[in-house]
Every structure is written in structure tokens, then in C-alpha cells.
mmCIF file of the protein (N, C-alpha, C, O) and its ligand, coordinates in Angstrom:
data_MODEL
# 
_entry.id   MODEL 
# 
loop_
_entity.id 
_entity.type 
_entity.pdbx_number_of_molecules 
1 polymer     1 
2 non-polymer 1 
# 
_entity_poly.entity_id                      1 
_entity_poly.type                           'polypeptide(L)' 
_entity_poly.nstd_linkage                   no 
_entity_poly.nstd_monomer                   no 
_entity_poly.pdbx_seq_one_letter_code       MNQRTCAACDCELDQNSIKVKLGGKTVEVCCEECATALGEAEAARSSADTEK 
_entity_poly.pdbx_seq_one_letter_code_can   MNQRTCAACDCELDQNSIKVKLGGKTVEVCCEECATALGEAEAARSSADTEK 
_entity_poly.pdbx_strand_id                 A 
# 
loop_
_entity_poly_seq.entity_id 
_entity_poly_seq.num 
_entity_poly_seq.mon_id 
_entity_poly_seq.hetero 
1 1  MET n 
1 2  ASN n 
1 3  GLN n 
1 4  ARG n 
1 5  THR n 
1 6  CYS n 
1 7  ALA n 
1 8  ALA n 
1 9  CYS n 
1 10 ASP n 
1 11 CYS n 
1 12 GLU n 
1 13 LEU n 
1 14 ASP n 
1 15 GLN n 
1 16 ASN n 
1 17 SER n 
1 18 ILE n 
1 19 LYS n 
1 20 VAL n 
1 21 LYS n 
1 22 LEU n 
1 23 GLY n 
1 24 GLY n 
1 25 LYS n 
1 26 THR n 
1 27 VAL n 
1 28 GLU n 
1 29 VAL n 
1 30 CYS n 
1 31 CYS n 
1 32 GLU n 
1 33 GLU n 
1 34 CYS n 
1 35 ALA n 
1 36 THR n 
1 37 ALA n 
1 38 LEU n 
1 39 GLY n 
1 40 GLU n 
1 41 ALA n 
1 42 GLU n 
1 43 ALA n 
1 44 ALA n 
1 45 ARG n 
1 46 SER n 
1 47 SER n 
1 48 ALA n 
1 49 ASP n 
1 50 THR n 
1 51 GLU n 
1 52 LYS n 
# 
loop_
_struct_asym.id 
_struct_asym.entity_id 
A 1 
B 2 
# 
loop_
_chem_comp.id 
_chem_comp.type 
_chem_comp.mon_nstd_flag 
ALA 'L-peptide linking' y 
ARG 'L-peptide linking' y 
ASN 'L-peptide linking' y 
ASP 'L-peptide linking' y 
CYS 'L-peptide linking' y 
GLN 'L-peptide linking' y 
GLU 'L-peptide linking' y 
GLY 'peptide linking'   y 
ILE 'L-peptide linking' y 
LEU 'L-peptide linking' y 
LYS 'L-peptide linking' y 
MET 'L-peptide linking' y 
SER 'L-peptide linking' y 
THR 'L-peptide linking' y 
VAL 'L-peptide linking' y 
ZN  non-polymer         . 
# 
_pdbx_entity_nonpoly.entity_id   2 
_pdbx_entity_nonpoly.name        ? 
_pdbx_entity_nonpoly.comp_id     ZN 
# 
_pdbx_nonpoly_scheme.asym_id         B 
_pdbx_nonpoly_scheme.entity_id       2 
_pdbx_nonpoly_scheme.mon_id          ZN 
_pdbx_nonpoly_scheme.ndb_seq_num     1 
_pdbx_nonpoly_scheme.pdb_seq_num     101 
_pdbx_nonpoly_scheme.auth_seq_num    101 
_pdbx_nonpoly_scheme.pdb_mon_id      ZN 
_pdbx_nonpoly_scheme.auth_mon_id     ZN 
_pdbx_nonpoly_scheme.pdb_strand_id   A 
_pdbx_nonpoly_scheme.pdb_ins_code    . 
# 
loop_
_atom_site.group_PDB 
_atom_site.id 
_atom_site.type_symbol 
_atom_site.label_atom_id 
_atom_site.label_alt_id 
_atom_site.label_comp_id 
_atom_site.label_asym_id 
_atom_site.label_entity_id 
_atom_site.label_seq_id 
_atom_site.pdbx_PDB_ins_code 
_atom_site.Cartn_x 
_atom_site.Cartn_y 
_atom_site.Cartn_z 
_atom_site.occupancy 
_atom_site.B_iso_or_equiv 
_atom_site.pdbx_formal_charge 
_atom_site.auth_seq_id 
_atom_site.auth_comp_id 
_atom_site.auth_asym_id 
_atom_site.auth_atom_id 
_atom_site.pdbx_PDB_model_num 
ATOM   1   N  N  . MET A 1 1  ? 0.852  -1.220 0.000   1.00 0.00 ? 1   MET A N  1 
ATOM   2   C  CA . MET A 1 1  ? 0.000  0.000  0.000   1.00 0.00 ? 1   MET A CA 1 
ATOM   3   C  C  . MET A 1 1  ? 0.871  1.247  0.000   1.00 0.00 ? 1   MET A C  1 
ATOM   4   O  O  . MET A 1 1  ? 1.497  1.584  1.004   1.00 0.00 ? 1   MET A O  1 
ATOM   5   N  N  . ASN A 1 2  ? 0.899  1.901  -1.100  1.00 0.00 ? 2   ASN A N  1 
ATOM   6   C  CA . ASN A 1 2  ? 1.752  3.073  -1.197  1.00 0.00 ? 2   ASN A CA 1 
ATOM   7   C  C  . ASN A 1 2  ? 0.996  4.210  -1.868  1.00 0.00 ? 2   ASN A C  1 
ATOM   8   O  O  . ASN A 1 2  ? 1.584  5.048  -2.550  1.00 0.00 ? 2   ASN A O  1 
ATOM   9   N  N  . GLN A 1 3  ? -0.293 4.225  -1.668  1.00 0.00 ? 3   GLN A N  1 
ATOM   10  C  CA . GLN A 1 3  ? -1.083 5.256  -2.323  1.00 0.00 ? 3   GLN A CA 1 
ATOM   11  C  C  . GLN A 1 3  ? -1.137 6.509  -1.467  1.00 0.00 ? 3   GLN A C  1 
ATOM   12  O  O  . GLN A 1 3  ? -1.536 6.482  -0.303  1.00 0.00 ? 3   GLN A O  1 
ATOM   13  N  N  . ARG A 1 4  ? -0.730 7.587  -2.072  1.00 0.00 ? 4   ARG A N  1 
ATOM   14  C  CA . ARG A 1 4  ? -0.741 8.857  -1.348  1.00 0.00 ? 4   ARG A CA 1 
ATOM   15  C  C  . ARG A 1 4  ? -1.719 9.792  -2.035  1.00 0.00 ? 4   ARG A C  1 
ATOM   16  O  O  . ARG A 1 4  ? -1.988 9.681  -3.231  1.00 0.00 ? 4   ARG A O  1 
ATOM   17  N  N  . THR A 1 5  ? -2.230 10.693 -1.261  1.00 0.00 ? 5   THR A N  1 
ATOM   18  C  CA . THR A 1 5  ? -3.198 11.626 -1.837  1.00 0.00 ? 5   THR A CA 1 
ATOM   19  C  C  . THR A 1 5  ? -2.772 13.054 -1.546  1.00 0.00 ? 5   THR A C  1 
ATOM   20  O  O  . THR A 1 5  ? -2.034 13.328 -0.600  1.00 0.00 ? 5   THR A O  1 
ATOM   21  N  N  . CYS A 1 6  ? -3.250 13.938 -2.373  1.00 0.00 ? 6   CYS A N  1 
ATOM   22  C  CA . CYS A 1 6  ? -2.952 15.347 -2.232  1.00 0.00 ? 6   CYS A CA 1 
ATOM   23  C  C  . CYS A 1 6  ? -3.510 15.875 -0.914  1.00 0.00 ? 6   CYS A C  1 
ATOM   24  O  O  . CYS A 1 6  ? -4.649 15.584 -0.551  1.00 0.00 ? 6   CYS A O  1 
ATOM   25  N  N  . ALA A 1 7  ? -2.701 16.651 -0.207  1.00 0.00 ? 7   ALA A N  1 
ATOM   26  C  CA . ALA A 1 7  ? -3.126 17.183 1.088   1.00 0.00 ? 7   ALA A CA 1 
ATOM   27  C  C  . ALA A 1 7  ? -4.159 18.283 0.925   1.00 0.00 ? 7   ALA A C  1 
ATOM   28  O  O  . ALA A 1 7  ? -4.842 18.645 1.883   1.00 0.00 ? 7   ALA A O  1 
ATOM   29  N  N  . ALA A 1 8  ? -4.277 18.816 -0.282  1.00 0.00 ? 8   ALA A N  1 
ATOM   30  C  CA . ALA A 1 8  ? -5.202 19.921 -0.504  1.00 0.00 ? 8   ALA A CA 1 
ATOM   31  C  C  . ALA A 1 8  ? -6.521 19.443 -1.099  1.00 0.00 ? 8   ALA A C  1 
ATOM   32  O  O  . ALA A 1 8  ? -7.591 19.830 -0.631  1.00 0.00 ? 8   ALA A O  1 
ATOM   33  N  N  . CYS A 1 9  ? -6.447 18.608 -2.124  1.00 0.00 ? 9   CYS A N  1 
ATOM   34  C  CA . CYS A 1 9  ? -7.685 18.250 -2.826  1.00 0.00 ? 9   CYS A CA 1 
ATOM   35  C  C  . CYS A 1 9  ? -7.998 16.754 -2.765  1.00 0.00 ? 9   CYS A C  1 
ATOM   36  O  O  . CYS A 1 9  ? -9.040 16.317 -3.254  1.00 0.00 ? 9   CYS A O  1 
ATOM   37  N  N  . ASP A 1 10 ? -7.094 15.966 -2.164  1.00 0.00 ? 10  ASP A N  1 
ATOM   38  C  CA . ASP A 1 10 ? -7.372 14.545 -1.927  1.00 0.00 ? 10  ASP A CA 1 
ATOM   39  C  C  . ASP A 1 10 ? -7.320 13.670 -3.173  1.00 0.00 ? 10  ASP A C  1 
ATOM   40  O  O  . ASP A 1 10 ? -7.729 12.511 -3.124  1.00 0.00 ? 10  ASP A O  1 
ATOM   41  N  N  . CYS A 1 11 ? -6.831 14.194 -4.274  1.00 0.00 ? 11  CYS A N  1 
ATOM   42  C  CA . CYS A 1 11 ? -6.706 13.329 -5.435  1.00 0.00 ? 11  CYS A CA 1 
ATOM   43  C  C  . CYS A 1 11 ? -5.389 12.550 -5.352  1.00 0.00 ? 11  CYS A C  1 
ATOM   44  O  O  . CYS A 1 11 ? -4.501 12.900 -4.574  1.00 0.00 ? 11  CYS A O  1 
ATOM   45  N  N  . GLU A 1 12 ? -5.274 11.511 -6.146  1.00 0.00 ? 12  GLU A N  1 
ATOM   46  C  CA . GLU A 1 12 ? -4.089 10.658 -6.065  1.00 0.00 ? 12  GLU A CA 1 
ATOM   47  C  C  . GLU A 1 12 ? -2.840 11.390 -6.545  1.00 0.00 ? 12  GLU A C  1 
ATOM   48  O  O  . GLU A 1 12 ? -2.877 12.193 -7.478  1.00 0.00 ? 12  GLU A O  1 
ATOM   49  N  N  . LEU A 1 13 ? -1.737 11.082 -5.875  1.00 0.00 ? 13  LEU A N  1 
ATOM   50  C  CA . LEU A 1 13 ? -0.464 11.685 -6.259  1.00 0.00 ? 13  LEU A CA 1 
ATOM   51  C  C  . LEU A 1 13 ? 0.288  10.765 -7.200  1.00 0.00 ? 13  LEU A C  1 
ATOM   52  O  O  . LEU A 1 13 ? 0.249  9.545  -7.042  1.00 0.00 ? 13  LEU A O  1 
ATOM   53  N  N  . ASP A 1 14 ? 0.964  11.332 -8.166  1.00 0.00 ? 14  ASP A N  1 
ATOM   54  C  CA . ASP A 1 14 ? 1.853  10.541 -9.007  1.00 0.00 ? 14  ASP A CA 1 
ATOM   55  C  C  . ASP A 1 14 ? 3.278  11.057 -8.818  1.00 0.00 ? 14  ASP A C  1 
ATOM   56  O  O  . ASP A 1 14 ? 3.571  11.731 -7.830  1.00 0.00 ? 14  ASP A O  1 
ATOM   57  N  N  . GLN A 1 15 ? 4.151  10.745 -9.754  1.00 0.00 ? 15  GLN A N  1 
ATOM   58  C  CA . GLN A 1 15 ? 5.540  11.153 -9.587  1.00 0.00 ? 15  GLN A CA 1 
ATOM   59  C  C  . GLN A 1 15 ? 5.716  12.659 -9.703  1.00 0.00 ? 15  GLN A C  1 
ATOM   60  O  O  . GLN A 1 15 ? 6.803  13.174 -9.441  1.00 0.00 ? 15  GLN A O  1 
ATOM   61  N  N  . ASN A 1 16 ? 4.678  13.363 -10.087 1.00 0.00 ? 16  ASN A N  1 
ATOM   62  C  CA . ASN A 1 16 ? 4.773  14.820 -10.200 1.00 0.00 ? 16  ASN A CA 1 
ATOM   63  C  C  . ASN A 1 16 ? 4.351  15.525 -8.919  1.00 0.00 ? 16  ASN A C  1 
ATOM   64  O  O  . ASN A 1 16 ? 4.175  16.743 -8.900  1.00 0.00 ? 16  ASN A O  1 
ATOM   65  N  N  . SER A 1 17 ? 4.195  14.773 -7.878  1.00 0.00 ? 17  SER A N  1 
ATOM   66  C  CA . SER A 1 17 ? 3.747  15.381 -6.634  1.00 0.00 ? 17  SER A CA 1 
ATOM   67  C  C  . SER A 1 17 ? 4.774  16.399 -6.135  1.00 0.00 ? 17  SER A C  1 
ATOM   68  O  O  . SER A 1 17 ? 5.969  16.303 -6.417  1.00 0.00 ? 17  SER A O  1 
ATOM   69  N  N  . ILE A 1 18 ? 4.272  17.362 -5.395  1.00 0.00 ? 18  ILE A N  1 
ATOM   70  C  CA . ILE A 1 18 ? 5.127  18.430 -4.881  1.00 0.00 ? 18  ILE A CA 1 
ATOM   71  C  C  . ILE A 1 18 ? 5.129  18.363 -3.361  1.00 0.00 ? 18  ILE A C  1 
ATOM   72  O  O  . ILE A 1 18 ? 4.082  18.211 -2.731  1.00 0.00 ? 18  ILE A O  1 
ATOM   73  N  N  . LYS A 1 19 ? 6.309  18.478 -2.789  1.00 0.00 ? 19  LYS A N  1 
ATOM   74  C  CA . LYS A 1 19 ? 6.393  18.476 -1.325  1.00 0.00 ? 19  LYS A CA 1 
ATOM   75  C  C  . LYS A 1 19 ? 6.306  19.911 -0.810  1.00 0.00 ? 19  LYS A C  1 
ATOM   76  O  O  . LYS A 1 19 ? 6.966  20.818 -1.317  1.00 0.00 ? 19  LYS A O  1 
ATOM   77  N  N  . VAL A 1 20 ? 5.482  20.082 0.195   1.00 0.00 ? 20  VAL A N  1 
ATOM   78  C  CA . VAL A 1 20 ? 5.302  21.410 0.775   1.00 0.00 ? 20  VAL A CA 1 
ATOM   79  C  C  . VAL A 1 20 ? 5.552  21.325 2.268   1.00 0.00 ? 20  VAL A C  1 
ATOM   80  O  O  . VAL A 1 20 ? 5.066  20.409 2.932   1.00 0.00 ? 20  VAL A O  1 
ATOM   81  N  N  . LYS A 1 21 ? 6.291  22.254 2.786   1.00 0.00 ? 21  LYS A N  1 
ATOM   82  C  CA . LYS A 1 21 ? 6.532  22.271 4.220   1.00 0.00 ? 21  LYS A CA 1 
ATOM   83  C  C  . LYS A 1 21 ? 5.520  23.161 4.903   1.00 0.00 ? 21  LYS A C  1 
ATOM   84  O  O  . LYS A 1 21 ? 5.376  24.340 4.580   1.00 0.00 ? 21  LYS A O  1 
ATOM   85  N  N  . LEU A 1 22 ? 4.822  22.567 5.857   1.00 0.00 ? 22  LEU A N  1 
ATOM   86  C  CA . LEU A 1 22 ? 3.840  23.324 6.630   1.00 0.00 ? 22  LEU A CA 1 
ATOM   87  C  C  . LEU A 1 22 ? 4.221  23.216 8.092   1.00 0.00 ? 22  LEU A C  1 
ATOM   88  O  O  . LEU A 1 22 ? 4.159  22.133 8.674   1.00 0.00 ? 22  LEU A O  1 
ATOM   89  N  N  . GLY A 1 23 ? 4.607  24.312 8.681   1.00 0.00 ? 23  GLY A N  1 
ATOM   90  C  CA . GLY A 1 23 ? 5.077  24.213 10.046  1.00 0.00 ? 23  GLY A CA 1 
ATOM   91  C  C  . GLY A 1 23 ? 6.302  23.315 10.062  1.00 0.00 ? 23  GLY A C  1 
ATOM   92  O  O  . GLY A 1 23 ? 7.246  23.560 9.310   1.00 0.00 ? 23  GLY A O  1 
ATOM   93  N  N  . GLY A 1 24 ? 6.316  22.287 10.890  1.00 0.00 ? 24  GLY A N  1 
ATOM   94  C  CA . GLY A 1 24 ? 7.454  21.372 10.901  1.00 0.00 ? 24  GLY A CA 1 
ATOM   95  C  C  . GLY A 1 24 ? 7.194  20.140 10.074  1.00 0.00 ? 24  GLY A C  1 
ATOM   96  O  O  . GLY A 1 24 ? 7.980  19.193 10.098  1.00 0.00 ? 24  GLY A O  1 
ATOM   97  N  N  . LYS A 1 25 ? 6.107  20.142 9.347   1.00 0.00 ? 25  LYS A N  1 
ATOM   98  C  CA . LYS A 1 25 ? 5.599  18.945 8.699   1.00 0.00 ? 25  LYS A CA 1 
ATOM   99  C  C  . LYS A 1 25 ? 5.719  19.058 7.192   1.00 0.00 ? 25  LYS A C  1 
ATOM   100 O  O  . LYS A 1 25 ? 5.539  20.136 6.626   1.00 0.00 ? 25  LYS A O  1 
ATOM   101 N  N  . THR A 1 26 ? 6.025  17.941 6.543   1.00 0.00 ? 26  THR A N  1 
ATOM   102 C  CA . THR A 1 26 ? 6.063  17.955 5.085   1.00 0.00 ? 26  THR A CA 1 
ATOM   103 C  C  . THR A 1 26 ? 4.869  17.187 4.539   1.00 0.00 ? 26  THR A C  1 
ATOM   104 O  O  . THR A 1 26 ? 4.645  16.032 4.901   1.00 0.00 ? 26  THR A O  1 
ATOM   105 N  N  . VAL A 1 27 ? 4.112  17.826 3.677   1.00 0.00 ? 27  VAL A N  1 
ATOM   106 C  CA . VAL A 1 27 ? 2.978  17.164 3.050   1.00 0.00 ? 27  VAL A CA 1 
ATOM   107 C  C  . VAL A 1 27 ? 3.182  17.184 1.547   1.00 0.00 ? 27  VAL A C  1 
ATOM   108 O  O  . VAL A 1 27 ? 4.018  17.930 1.038   1.00 0.00 ? 27  VAL A O  1 
ATOM   109 N  N  . GLU A 1 28 ? 2.424  16.370 0.842   1.00 0.00 ? 28  GLU A N  1 
ATOM   110 C  CA . GLU A 1 28 ? 2.565  16.309 -0.607  1.00 0.00 ? 28  GLU A CA 1 
ATOM   111 C  C  . GLU A 1 28 ? 1.263  16.712 -1.274  1.00 0.00 ? 28  GLU A C  1 
ATOM   112 O  O  . GLU A 1 28 ? 0.173  16.366 -0.817  1.00 0.00 ? 28  GLU A O  1 
ATOM   113 N  N  . VAL A 1 29 ? 1.401  17.445 -2.355  1.00 0.00 ? 29  VAL A N  1 
ATOM   114 C  CA . VAL A 1 29 ? 0.231  17.873 -3.113  1.00 0.00 ? 29  VAL A CA 1 
ATOM   115 C  C  . VAL A 1 29 ? 0.413  17.494 -4.574  1.00 0.00 ? 29  VAL A C  1 
ATOM   116 O  O  . VAL A 1 29 ? 1.514  17.141 -4.995  1.00 0.00 ? 29  VAL A O  1 
ATOM   117 N  N  . CYS A 1 30 ? -0.658 17.567 -5.340  1.00 0.00 ? 30  CYS A N  1 
ATOM   118 C  CA . CYS A 1 30 ? -0.625 17.062 -6.715  1.00 0.00 ? 30  CYS A CA 1 
ATOM   119 C  C  . CYS A 1 30 ? -0.117 18.114 -7.690  1.00 0.00 ? 30  CYS A C  1 
ATOM   120 O  O  . CYS A 1 30 ? 0.412  17.768 -8.746  1.00 0.00 ? 30  CYS A O  1 
ATOM   121 N  N  . CYS A 1 31 ? -0.266 19.379 -7.359  1.00 0.00 ? 31  CYS A N  1 
ATOM   122 C  CA . CYS A 1 31 ? 0.120  20.399 -8.323  1.00 0.00 ? 31  CYS A CA 1 
ATOM   123 C  C  . CYS A 1 31 ? 0.473  21.693 -7.607  1.00 0.00 ? 31  CYS A C  1 
ATOM   124 O  O  . CYS A 1 31 ? 0.254  21.831 -6.404  1.00 0.00 ? 31  CYS A O  1 
ATOM   125 N  N  . GLU A 1 32 ? 1.012  22.621 -8.347  1.00 0.00 ? 32  GLU A N  1 
ATOM   126 C  CA . GLU A 1 32 ? 1.456  23.864 -7.740  1.00 0.00 ? 32  GLU A CA 1 
ATOM   127 C  C  . GLU A 1 32 ? 0.293  24.667 -7.165  1.00 0.00 ? 32  GLU A C  1 
ATOM   128 O  O  . GLU A 1 32 ? 0.433  25.368 -6.163  1.00 0.00 ? 32  GLU A O  1 
ATOM   129 N  N  . GLU A 1 33 ? -0.836 24.549 -7.813  1.00 0.00 ? 33  GLU A N  1 
ATOM   130 C  CA . GLU A 1 33 ? -2.014 25.261 -7.324  1.00 0.00 ? 33  GLU A CA 1 
ATOM   131 C  C  . GLU A 1 33 ? -2.366 24.826 -5.905  1.00 0.00 ? 33  GLU A C  1 
ATOM   132 O  O  . GLU A 1 33 ? -2.673 25.643 -5.038  1.00 0.00 ? 33  GLU A O  1 
ATOM   133 N  N  . CYS A 1 34 ? -2.311 23.522 -5.701  1.00 0.00 ? 34  CYS A N  1 
ATOM   134 C  CA . CYS A 1 34 ? -2.627 22.991 -4.377  1.00 0.00 ? 34  CYS A CA 1 
ATOM   135 C  C  . CYS A 1 34 ? -1.563 23.406 -3.373  1.00 0.00 ? 34  CYS A C  1 
ATOM   136 O  O  . CYS A 1 34 ? -1.874 23.706 -2.220  1.00 0.00 ? 34  CYS A O  1 
ATOM   137 N  N  . ALA A 1 35 ? -0.306 23.425 -3.809  1.00 0.00 ? 35  ALA A N  1 
ATOM   138 C  CA . ALA A 1 35 ? 0.774  23.846 -2.930  1.00 0.00 ? 35  ALA A CA 1 
ATOM   139 C  C  . ALA A 1 35 ? 0.548  25.283 -2.481  1.00 0.00 ? 35  ALA A C  1 
ATOM   140 O  O  . ALA A 1 35 ? 0.711  25.612 -1.306  1.00 0.00 ? 35  ALA A O  1 
ATOM   141 N  N  . THR A 1 36 ? 0.173  26.125 -3.420  1.00 0.00 ? 36  THR A N  1 
ATOM   142 C  CA . THR A 1 36 ? -0.087 27.526 -3.095  1.00 0.00 ? 36  THR A CA 1 
ATOM   143 C  C  . THR A 1 36 ? -1.278 27.643 -2.157  1.00 0.00 ? 36  THR A C  1 
ATOM   144 O  O  . THR A 1 36 ? -1.254 28.405 -1.191  1.00 0.00 ? 36  THR A O  1 
ATOM   145 N  N  . ALA A 1 37 ? -2.314 26.882 -2.456  1.00 0.00 ? 37  ALA A N  1 
ATOM   146 C  CA . ALA A 1 37 ? -3.513 26.932 -1.624  1.00 0.00 ? 37  ALA A CA 1 
ATOM   147 C  C  . ALA A 1 37 ? -3.187 26.532 -0.194  1.00 0.00 ? 37  ALA A C  1 
ATOM   148 O  O  . ALA A 1 37 ? -3.633 27.172 0.759   1.00 0.00 ? 37  ALA A O  1 
ATOM   149 N  N  . LEU A 1 38 ? -2.411 25.476 -0.054  1.00 0.00 ? 38  LEU A N  1 
ATOM   150 C  CA . LEU A 1 38 ? -2.022 25.012 1.280   1.00 0.00 ? 38  LEU A CA 1 
ATOM   151 C  C  . LEU A 1 38 ? -1.132 26.031 1.959   1.00 0.00 ? 38  LEU A C  1 
ATOM   152 O  O  . LEU A 1 38 ? -1.313 26.334 3.139   1.00 0.00 ? 38  LEU A O  1 
ATOM   153 N  N  . GLY A 1 39 ? -0.168 26.562 1.220   1.00 0.00 ? 39  GLY A N  1 
ATOM   154 C  CA . GLY A 1 39 ? 0.757  27.523 1.784   1.00 0.00 ? 39  GLY A CA 1 
ATOM   155 C  C  . GLY A 1 39 ? 0.025  28.756 2.279   1.00 0.00 ? 39  GLY A C  1 
ATOM   156 O  O  . GLY A 1 39 ? 0.347  29.307 3.331   1.00 0.00 ? 39  GLY A O  1 
ATOM   157 N  N  . GLU A 1 40 ? -0.964 29.181 1.504   1.00 0.00 ? 40  GLU A N  1 
ATOM   158 C  CA . GLU A 1 40 ? -1.711 30.372 1.911   1.00 0.00 ? 40  GLU A CA 1 
ATOM   159 C  C  . GLU A 1 40 ? -2.596 30.073 3.107   1.00 0.00 ? 40  GLU A C  1 
ATOM   160 O  O  . GLU A 1 40 ? -2.786 30.920 3.980   1.00 0.00 ? 40  GLU A O  1 
ATOM   161 N  N  . ALA A 1 41 ? -3.129 28.879 3.141   1.00 0.00 ? 41  ALA A N  1 
ATOM   162 C  CA . ALA A 1 41 ? -3.954 28.490 4.283   1.00 0.00 ? 41  ALA A CA 1 
ATOM   163 C  C  . ALA A 1 41 ? -3.117 28.500 5.549   1.00 0.00 ? 41  ALA A C  1 
ATOM   164 O  O  . ALA A 1 41 ? -3.547 28.979 6.599   1.00 0.00 ? 41  ALA A O  1 
ATOM   165 N  N  . GLU A 1 42 ? -1.897 27.953 5.425   1.00 0.00 ? 42  GLU A N  1 
ATOM   166 C  CA . GLU A 1 42 ? -1.010 27.890 6.585   1.00 0.00 ? 42  GLU A CA 1 
ATOM   167 C  C  . GLU A 1 42 ? -0.571 29.289 6.988   1.00 0.00 ? 42  GLU A C  1 
ATOM   168 O  O  . GLU A 1 42 ? -0.502 29.595 8.179   1.00 0.00 ? 42  GLU A O  1 
ATOM   169 N  N  . ALA A 1 43 ? -0.276 30.133 6.028   1.00 0.00 ? 43  ALA A N  1 
ATOM   170 C  CA . ALA A 1 43 ? 0.153  31.493 6.319   1.00 0.00 ? 43  ALA A CA 1 
ATOM   171 C  C  . ALA A 1 43 ? -0.959 32.239 7.049   1.00 0.00 ? 43  ALA A C  1 
ATOM   172 O  O  . ALA A 1 43 ? -0.705 32.983 7.997   1.00 0.00 ? 43  ALA A O  1 
ATOM   173 N  N  . ALA A 1 44 ? -2.178 32.034 6.602   1.00 0.00 ? 44  ALA A N  1 
ATOM   174 C  CA . ALA A 1 44 ? -3.304 32.698 7.239   1.00 0.00 ? 44  ALA A CA 1 
ATOM   175 C  C  . ALA A 1 44 ? -3.440 32.237 8.679   1.00 0.00 ? 44  ALA A C  1 
ATOM   176 O  O  . ALA A 1 44 ? -3.726 33.026 9.580   1.00 0.00 ? 44  ALA A O  1 
ATOM   177 N  N  . ARG A 1 45 ? -3.227 30.928 8.878   1.00 0.00 ? 45  ARG A N  1 
ATOM   178 C  CA . ARG A 1 45 ? -3.344 30.384 10.221  1.00 0.00 ? 45  ARG A CA 1 
ATOM   179 C  C  . ARG A 1 45 ? -2.254 30.952 11.114  1.00 0.00 ? 45  ARG A C  1 
ATOM   180 O  O  . ARG A 1 45 ? -2.509 31.303 12.266  1.00 0.00 ? 45  ARG A O  1 
ATOM   181 N  N  . SER A 1 46 ? -1.035 31.042 10.582  1.00 0.00 ? 46  SER A N  1 
ATOM   182 C  CA . SER A 1 46 ? 0.095  31.509 11.389  1.00 0.00 ? 46  SER A CA 1 
ATOM   183 C  C  . SER A 1 46 ? -0.099 32.961 11.796  1.00 0.00 ? 46  SER A C  1 
ATOM   184 O  O  . SER A 1 46 ? 0.137  33.321 12.950  1.00 0.00 ? 46  SER A O  1 
ATOM   185 N  N  . SER A 1 47 ? -0.525 33.788 10.867  1.00 0.00 ? 47  SER A N  1 
ATOM   186 C  CA . SER A 1 47 ? -0.674 35.192 11.203  1.00 0.00 ? 47  SER A CA 1 
ATOM   187 C  C  . SER A 1 47 ? -1.837 35.372 12.185  1.00 0.00 ? 47  SER A C  1 
ATOM   188 O  O  . SER A 1 47 ? -1.826 36.283 13.012  1.00 0.00 ? 47  SER A O  1 
ATOM   189 N  N  . ALA A 1 48 ? -2.828 34.501 12.084  1.00 0.00 ? 48  ALA A N  1 
ATOM   190 C  CA . ALA A 1 48 ? -3.933 34.558 13.031  1.00 0.00 ? 48  ALA A CA 1 
ATOM   191 C  C  . ALA A 1 48 ? -3.405 34.244 14.428  1.00 0.00 ? 48  ALA A C  1 
ATOM   192 O  O  . ALA A 1 48 ? -3.845 34.822 15.422  1.00 0.00 ? 48  ALA A O  1 
ATOM   193 N  N  . ASP A 1 49 ? -2.457 33.321 14.477  1.00 0.00 ? 49  ASP A N  1 
ATOM   194 C  CA . ASP A 1 49 ? -1.870 32.935 15.755  1.00 0.00 ? 49  ASP A CA 1 
ATOM   195 C  C  . ASP A 1 49 ? -1.117 34.076 16.398  1.00 0.00 ? 49  ASP A C  1 
ATOM   196 O  O  . ASP A 1 49 ? -1.262 34.329 17.594  1.00 0.00 ? 49  ASP A O  1 
ATOM   197 N  N  . THR A 1 50 ? -0.298 34.779 15.596  1.00 0.00 ? 50  THR A N  1 
ATOM   198 C  CA . THR A 1 50 ? 0.516  35.844 16.158  1.00 0.00 ? 50  THR A CA 1 
ATOM   199 C  C  . THR A 1 50 ? -0.357 37.019 16.579  1.00 0.00 ? 50  THR A C  1 
ATOM   200 O  O  . THR A 1 50 ? -0.019 37.765 17.498  1.00 0.00 ? 50  THR A O  1 
ATOM   201 N  N  . GLU A 1 51 ? -1.484 37.170 15.891  1.00 0.00 ? 51  GLU A N  1 
ATOM   202 C  CA . GLU A 1 51 ? -2.379 38.265 16.273  1.00 0.00 ? 51  GLU A CA 1 
ATOM   203 C  C  . GLU A 1 51 ? -3.116 37.944 17.540  1.00 0.00 ? 51  GLU A C  1 
ATOM   204 O  O  . GLU A 1 51 ? -3.594 38.827 18.253  1.00 0.00 ? 51  GLU A O  1 
ATOM   205 N  N  . LYS A 1 52 ? -3.199 36.655 17.806  1.00 0.00 ? 52  LYS A N  1 
ATOM   206 C  CA . LYS A 1 52 ? -3.836 36.127 19.005  1.00 0.00 ? 52  LYS A CA 1 
ATOM   207 C  C  . LYS A 1 52 ? -5.351 36.208 18.995  1.00 0.00 ? 52  LYS A C  1 
ATOM   208 O  O  . LYS A 1 52 ? -5.997 35.791 19.957  1.00 0.00 ? 52  LYS A O  1 
HETATM 209 ZN ZN . ZN  B 2 .  ? -4.317 18.640 -5.288  1.00 0.00 2 101 ZN  A ZN 1 
# 
């Protein structure tokens, strides 16, 4: 069992998957769009944290 799915949209990953670092964690996404979406989601969360 080695099936991985995109962390953003849940579709299957192939060899074109992209690794994205979120916090201390590395996740994989299927395309750059998903990477950006995840990165922006994480950025929004982080800035929300610092604002308290
Ligand atoms: Zn995706």
C-alpha cells in the first residue's frame, strides 16, 4: 500500500507530486495550485496565531 493523496484536494499523487513544508511537517500535493492553496492556508493560520 503506497497510495498517497494530495493534502489539498485529496486526489491521487503521481511522480509529479510536490512536497510542501507546513510548520514542521512535510505534506505532498498534486500540483502547484494545491501547494499555493495550502501555503496560503497555513500562512493565514500563522498570522492569526501571532495576532492572538
Ligand atoms: Zn491537489
